[in-house]
C-alpha positions as CSV (number, residue, x, y, z in Angstrom):
1,X,0.0,0.0,0.0
2,X,1.5,3.3,-1.1
3,X,2.0,6.2,1.4
4,X,-0.7,8.3,-0.2
5,X,-3.3,5.5,0.1
6,X,-2.3,4.9,3.7
7,X,-2.8,8.6,4.5
8,X,-6.2,8.5,2.9
9,X,-7.1,5.3,4.7
10,X,-6.5,6.8,8.1
11,X,-8.0,10.2,7.1
12,X,-11.3,8.3,6.5
13,X,-11.0,6.4,9.7
14,X,-10.6,9.6,11.6
15,X,-13.4,11.3,9.7
16,X,-15.7,8.4,10.6
17,X,-14.7,8.2,14.2
18,X,-12.7,11.1,15.5
19,X,-12.2,9.8,19.0
20,X,-12.5,6.0,19.1
21,X,-12.5,4.2,22.5
22,X,-11.9,0.7,23.8
23,X,-15.1,-1.2,24.4
24,X,-13.7,-2.7,27.6
25,X,-15.2,-1.0,30.7
26,X,-12.8,0.3,33.3
27,X,-12.4,3.1,35.8
28,X,-8.6,3.3,36.4
29,X,-5.3,2.1,34.9
30,X,-5.4,-0.9,37.2
31,X,-9.0,-2.0,36.2
32,X,-8.0,-1.5,32.5
33,X,-5.0,-3.8,33.0
34,X,-7.1,-6.5,34.6
35,X,-9.8,-6.2,31.9
36,X,-7.3,-6.5,29.1
37,X,-5.7,-9.6,30.8
38,X,-9.2,-11.1,31.1
39,X,-10.0,-10.3,27.4
40,X,-7.6,-12.9,26.0
41,X,-9.6,-15.3,23.9
42,X,-12.8,-13.7,25.2
43,X,-15.2,-11.0,23.9
44,X,-15.2,-7.5,25.3
45,X,-18.9,-7.9,26.0
46,X,-18.3,-11.1,28.0
47,X,-15.5,-9.5,30.0
48,X,-17.6,-6.4,30.8
49,X,-20.4,-8.7,32.2
50,X,-17.9,-10.3,34.5
51,X,-15.8,-7.3,35.6
52,X,-18.8,-5.0,36.3
53,X,-19.7,-7.0,39.5
54,X,-16.0,-7.7,40.3
55,X,-14.9,-4.1,40.1
56,X,-17.9,-3.0,42.2
57,X,-16.4,-4.8,45.1
58,X,-12.7,-4.8,44.3
59,X,-11.1,-2.2,42.0
60,X,-7.5,-1.9,43.4
61,X,-4.7,-4.4,43.8
62,X,-5.1,-4.5,47.5
63,X,-8.9,-5.2,47.3
64,X,-8.4,-7.9,44.7
65,X,-5.7,-9.7,46.8
66,X,-8.0,-9.4,49.9
67,X,-10.8,-10.9,47.9
68,X,-8.8,-14.0,47.1
69,X,-8.3,-16.2,44.1
70,X,-11.4,-18.4,44.8
71,X,-13.8,-15.4,44.9
72,X,-12.1,-13.8,41.9
73,X,-12.6,-17.1,40.0
74,X,-16.3,-17.0,40.9
75,X,-16.7,-13.6,39.4
76,X,-15.0,-14.4,36.2
77,X,-16.1,-18.0,35.6
78,X,-18.1,-17.1,32.5
79,X,-14.9,-16.1,30.8
80,X,-12.7,-18.6,28.9
81,X,-9.6,-19.8,30.8
82,X,-11.0,-18.3,34.0
83,X,-9.0,-20.5,36.4
84,X,-5.6,-19.5,35.1
85,X,-6.8,-15.9,34.6
86,X,-7.8,-15.7,38.3
87,X,-4.4,-16.9,39.3
88,X,-2.7,-14.2,37.1
89,X,-5.0,-11.4,38.4
90,X,-4.1,-12.2,42.0
91,X,-0.4,-12.7,41.2
92,X,-0.1,-9.5,39.1
93,X,-1.9,-7.6,41.9
94,X,0.6,-8.9,44.5
95,X,3.5,-7.9,42.2
96,X,2.1,-4.4,41.7
97,X,1.9,-4.0,45.5
98,X,5.3,-5.4,46.3
99,X,7.3,-3.9,43.4
100,X,5.4,-0.8,42.2
101,X,3.6,0.6,45.2
102,X,0.2,-0.6,44.0
103,X,0.5,1.4,40.8
104,X,0.6,0.2,37.2
105,X,4.0,1.0,35.7
106,X,4.4,3.1,32.6
107,X,7.2,0.9,31.3
108,X,6.9,-2.0,28.8
109,X,9.5,-4.2,30.4
110,X,7.9,-3.8,33.9
111,X,4.4,-4.5,32.4
112,X,5.5,-7.6,30.6
113,X,7.1,-8.9,33.8
114,X,3.6,-9.1,35.4
115,X,1.9,-12.5,35.4
116,X,-0.5,-12.8,32.5
117,X,0.8,-9.7,30.7
118,X,2.3,-10.2,27.3
119,X,3.3,-7.7,24.6
120,X,-0.2,-7.2,23.3
121,X,-1.6,-6.4,26.7
122,X,1.3,-4.1,27.5
123,X,0.7,-2.2,24.2
124,X,-3.0,-1.7,25.0
125,X,-2.3,-0.3,28.5
126,X,0.5,1.9,27.2
127,X,-1.8,3.2,24.4
128,X,-5.1,3.6,26.3
129,X,-3.9,4.6,29.8
130,X,-0.7,6.5,29.0
131,X,-1.4,7.8,25.5
132,X,1.7,6.2,23.9
133,X,1.9,5.4,20.2
134,X,1.8,1.6,20.4
135,X,0.1,-1.0,18.3
136,X,-1.5,-4.0,19.9
137,X,-2.0,-6.6,17.2
138,X,-4.9,-8.9,17.9
139,X,-6.7,-11.2,15.4
140,X,-8.7,-8.3,13.9
141,X,-5.6,-6.1,13.3
142,X,-3.6,-9.0,12.0
143,X,-6.4,-9.9,9.5
144,X,-6.9,-6.3,8.3
145,X,-3.2,-5.6,7.9
146,X,-2.9,-8.5,5.5
147,X,-6.3,-8.0,3.8
148,X,-5.8,-4.3,3.1
149,X,-2.2,-4.7,2.1
150,X,-1.4,-2.2,4.8
151,X,1.3,-4.3,6.6
152,X,1.4,-7.9,5.4
153,X,3.1,-10.3,7.8
154,X,3.2,-13.8,9.0
155,X,3.4,-13.1,12.7
156,X,1.7,-10.5,15.0
157,X,5.2,-9.0,15.8
158,X,6.1,-8.7,12.1
159,X,2.8,-6.9,11.5
160,X,3.2,-4.7,14.5
161,X,6.6,-3.5,13.5
162,X,5.5,-2.7,10.0
163,X,2.4,-0.8,11.2
164,X,4.5,1.3,13.5
165,X,6.6,2.3,10.4
166,X,3.7,2.7,7.9
167,X,0.9,4.4,9.8
168,X,1.2,8.2,9.4
169,X,2.4,9.8,12.7
170,X,-0.7,12.1,13.2
171,X,-3.0,9.0,13.2
172,X,-0.9,6.7,15.4
173,X,-2.6,7.4,18.7
174,X,-6.0,6.1,17.6
175,X,-4.9,3.6,14.8
176,X,-5.2,0.6,17.1
177,X,-8.8,1.3,17.9
178,X,-9.8,2.2,14.3
179,X,-8.4,-1.1,13.0
180,X,-9.9,-3.2,15.7
181,X,-13.4,-1.7,15.4
182,X,-13.3,-1.9,11.6
183,X,-12.3,-5.6,11.8
184,X,-15.0,-6.3,14.5
185,X,-17.9,-4.7,12.7
186,X,-17.1,-4.3,8.9
187,X,-14.1,-6.4,7.8
188,X,-15.2,-9.5,9.6
189,X,-13.3,-12.8,9.4
190,X,-15.7,-15.0,7.4
191,X,-17.8,-12.5,5.5
192,X,-16.5,-9.0,5.3
193,X,-19.2,-6.4,4.7
194,X,-17.5,-4.8,1.7
195,X,-20.6,-3.0,0.4
196,X,-20.8,-1.1,3.7
197,X,-17.0,-0.5,3.9
198,X,-16.0,3.2,3.5
199,X,-12.4,2.2,2.6
200,X,-13.2,-0.6,0.1
201,X,-11.7,1.3,-2.8
202,X,-8.4,1.5,-1.0
203,X,-8.3,-2.2,-0.2
204,X,-6.4,-4.8,-2.2
205,X,-8.3,-7.8,-0.8
206,X,-9.2,-10.1,-3.8
207,X,-12.1,-11.8,-2.0
208,X,-14.4,-8.8,-1.6
209,X,-18.1,-9.5,-1.1
210,X,-20.9,-8.0,-3.2
211,X,-24.3,-6.8,-2.1
212,X,-25.6,-10.3,-2.8
213,X,-22.9,-12.1,-0.9
214,X,-22.4,-9.7,2.0
215,X,-23.7,-10.7,5.4
216,X,-27.3,-9.6,5.9
217,X,-28.8,-8.4,9.2
218,X,-30.8,-11.1,11.0
219,X,-34.6,-10.6,10.7
220,X,-36.6,-10.6,13.9
221,X,-38.7,-13.7,14.4
222,X,-42.1,-12.2,15.2
223,X,-43.8,-15.5,14.4
224,X,-41.9,-17.2,17.3
225,X,-42.9,-14.5,19.7
226,X,-46.6,-14.9,18.7
227,X,-46.4,-18.6,19.1
228,X,-44.9,-18.3,22.6
229,X,-47.6,-15.8,23.5
230,X,-50.3,-18.1,22.3
231,X,-48.8,-21.0,24.1
232,X,-48.8,-19.0,27.4
233,X,-52.4,-18.1,26.8
234,X,-53.4,-21.7,26.3
235,X,-51.5,-22.7,29.4
236,X,-53.3,-20.1,31.5
237,X,-56.7,-21.2,30.1
238,X,-56.0,-24.8,30.9
239,X,-55.1,-24.0,34.4
């Protein structure tokens, strides 16, 4: 993808969404860190459902440690890999208390030294909490980078390093969210919604969908609702 096309790509992303935000719900750098750790192989919606009640009772490293692993596990048991994640949340909280005064460090090496925190999680925290120009490559960004021809690569790290070089500097702060949201809602894995895509003309993807093949919104099943209502009425009449 040529520099002029990359510039236009991110100009359109910015025009469409001037101030994109993470869909994870958090109230502090610490709760953001925990939410991102829990989001591995899980949806943001699923994480938010679990962390809402959890953060209501424990939103600091000290409170999480006091809560204990078993109770943390109960709060997050609807999330994939919840047992291991509960261990990591307790362990990283203990490490924050013992090594960082209970504060989340603004340092990649220190972040990646925390249990359950890898490069991608560190990048998200550095970008969202501290405003640094980092690029957390998840499955959406990896897919888009290859499909668009923006930063083709065989590994997340290869894609990340290319994106850091190729994304125009003025757009770097929000680029992570623009790409994730575009991959989540438009350029989906199985059936990208190319007819609704506002950057389709800049994309080099050969498997573009048409209006006929693009995913269609699911129709509401009014018939089922009526049938259920009728069934309830008959049940009441019989009783």
